[in-house]
C-alpha positions in Angstrom: -12.1 -1.0 -21.7 -9.1 1.3 -21.3 -7.6 0.7 -17.8 -5.0 3.4 -18.3 -7.6 6.0 -19.1 -9.7 4.9 -16.1 -6.7 5.4 -13.9 -5.9 8.8 -15.4 -9.5 9.9 -14.8 -9.4 8.8 -11.2 -6.1 10.5 -10.6 -7.5 13.8 -12.0 -10.6 13.5 -9.9 -8.4 13.1 -6.8 -6.4 16.1 -7.7 -3.1 14.2 -7.8 -0.2 14.6 -10.2 1.8 11.6 -11.2 5.1 11.2 -13.1 4.9 10.8 -16.9 3.9 7.2 -17.9 2.7 6.4 -14.3 -0.9 5.6 -15.3 0.4 3.2 -18.1 2.6 1.4 -15.6 -0.2 1.1 -13.1 -2.4 -0.3 -15.9 0.4 -2.8 -16.7 0.4 -3.9 -13.1 -3.3 -4.5 -13.1 -3.0 -6.5 -16.3 -0.3 -8.6 -14.6 -2.4 -9.2 -11.5 -5.3 -10.2 -13.7 -3.1 -12.7 -15.6 -1.6 -14.3 -12.5 -4.9 -14.3 -10.7 -6.2 -16.9 -13.1 -3.8 -19.4 -11.6 -2.5 -18.1 -8.3 -5.5 -16.3 -6.6 -3.5 -13.1 -5.7 -6.6 -11.0 -5.0 -10.3 -11.7 -4.6 -11.0 -8.9 -7.1 -11.1 -10.5 -10.5 -12.3 -7.7 -12.8 -9.7 -5.2 -14.1 -12.1 -2.3 -14.0 -12.9 -3.0 -10.3 -9.2 -3.3 -9.6 -8.8 0.3 -10.7 -11.2 1.6 -8.0 -10.7 -1.0 -5.3 -6.9 -1.3 -5.6 -5.2 1.4 -7.6 -7.2 4.5 -6.7 -7.6 3.2 -3.1 -3.8 2.9 -2.9 -3.3 6.4 -4.4 -5.5 7.9 -1.7 -2.5 7.4 0.6 -0.1 9.6 -1.5 -0.8 12.9 0.4 0.1 11.2 3.6 3.5 9.8 2.7 6.8 11.2 3.9 8.5 13.8 1.7 11.6 11.6 1.5 13.1 8.3 2.7 11.6 4.8 2.9 8.2 3.2 3.0 7.5 -0.5 3.7 4.2 -2.1 2.7 3.4 -4.8 5.3 1.5 -7.7 3.8 1.6 -6.2 0.4 0.0 -9.2 -1.4 -0.3 -8.3 -5.1 1.5 -5.0 -4.5 -1.3 -2.7 -3.3 -0.5 -0.1 -2.2 3.3 -0.7 -2.4 3.8 -1.0 -6.2 1.3 1.7 -6.9 3.2 4.0 -4.5 6.6 3.1 -5.9 5.3 4.1 -9.4 3.8 7.3 -8.1 6.8 8.3 -6.0 10.0 7.1 -7.7 12.0 9.3 -5.2 10.9 7.0 -2.3 12.5 3.6 -1.6 9.6 1.1 -1.2 9.9 -2.3 0.4 7.2 -4.9 -0.5 6.9 -7.2 2.4 5.0 -10.5 2.3 5.4 -13.9 3.8 3.8 -15.8 0.9 6.4 -17.2 -1.5 3.7 -17.3 -4.3 3.0 -13.6 -3.8 6.7 -12.7 -3.6 7.3 -14.6 -6.9 4.6 -12.4 -8.4 6.1 -9.2 -6.9 9.6 -10.0 -8.3 8.0 -10.5 -11.8 6.1 -7.3 -11.5 9.2 -5.4 -10.3 11.1 -6.7 -13.4 8.3 -6.0 -15.9 7.5 -2.6 -14.6 11.2 -1.6 -14.2 10.7 -0.6 -10.5 14.2 0.5 -9.6 13.0 1.9 -6.2 11.2 -1.2 -5.1 12.6 -4.2 -3.1 10.7 -7.4 -2.5 11.2 -9.0 0.9 9.8 -12.5 1.6 9.6 -12.8 5.3 7.2 -12.6 8.3 6.8 -9.0 9.4 7.6 -9.7 13.1 10.8 -11.6 12.1 12.3 -9.2 9.5 15.1 -6.9 10.8 15.9 -4.5 8.0 19.3 -2.7 7.8 17.5 0.6 7.5 14.2 1.5 9.1 11.4 3.4 7.5 9.7 6.8 7.7 6.4 5.2 7.0 5.2 1.6 7.7 2.0 1.1 5.7 -0.7 -1.6 5.9 -3.9 -2.1 4.0 -6.4 -4.6 5.4 -3.4 -6.4 7.0 -4.4 -6.8 10.7 -6.2 -5.2 13.6 -4.4 -2.0 14.7 -3.1 -3.5 18.0 -1.6 -6.4 16.0 -0.2 -4.1 13.4 1.6 -2.1 16.1 2.9 -5.2 17.9 4.2 -6.8 14.8 5.6 -3.9 12.8 6.5 -1.0 15.1 10.2 -2.1 15.0 10.3 -1.3 11.3 9.7 2.4 11.9 12.6 4.8 12.0 12.8 7.3 14.9 10.0 9.8 14.2 8.5 7.3 11.7 4.7 6.7 11.5 2.5 3.6 11.2 -0.2 4.2 8.5 -3.1 1.7 8.6 -5.7 1.8 5.8 -9.1 0.8 7.1 -12.8 0.8 6.1 -15.3 2.4 8.4 -13.9 4.5 11.3 -12.4 1.8 13.6 -13.4 3.2 17.0 -13.1 -0.2 18.8 -9.7 -1.0 17.3 -8.4 2.4 18.2 -9.4 1.9 21.8 -7.2 -1.3 21.8 -4.0 0.4 20.5 -1.2 -0.4 23.0 0.1 2.3 25.3 3.4 2.4 23.4 1.7 4.2 20.6 -0.9 7.0 20.1 -3.3 7.6 17.3 -2.2 11.1 16.0 -5.0 11.4 13.4 -7.8 9.5 11.6 -8.3 10.8 8.0 -11.3 10.0 5.8 -9.9 9.0 2.4 -11.7 10.0 -0.8 -11.7 7.3 -3.5 -13.6 8.1 -6.7 -16.5 5.8 -7.5 -16.0 3.9 -4.3 -19.2 3.7 -2.2 -17.6 2.2 0.9 -16.0 4.3 3.6 -12.2 4.4 3.8 -10.1 5.8 6.7 -6.4 6.2 7.3 -5.3 5.7 10.9 -1.9 7.4 11.7 0.0 6.2 14.7 3.3 7.2 16.3 5.2 6.3 19.5 3.5 7.7 22.6 
């Protein structure tokens, strides 16, 4: 079982290009999650090979939709998907890993140190309470909350012109209908993840 090779194959299938050594660092992240999972239950996915598809490649499907520069915050990052994956893939971006769980934040600090992620910052706080000094070009969530709740809790983190990017499963028609009037859904993109049978969509929202 070569996790690094599995990641590299997936990246190639997605037509993405990553910095040198990125697949190895992503594989090291998976190994660290697997190790901590035995004690701390960071993610329901236990198998490293499944993590490649369900976590790493799923996270990488977001890459084409990130800003060309600036900052990204991953709201409710958990074990660091997609935040750590994106920080490895885009060392030019500043990535904040936001989670309210002290256990998960301890893991994220360990991962940041072991993976030498100079462009990542761990923030242990509740999303609605956190007031960052600098706001973000992209506010990202993956299976964090319903769209209306995501907007209500995290819209204050977006810089002027910044976007809220919510990763979802099937096309969330009903959730979209409940997005508050302060925001509009500018696009819904079907994401392609190699070897994943389930549907994945990205909902892009911006101020109305």
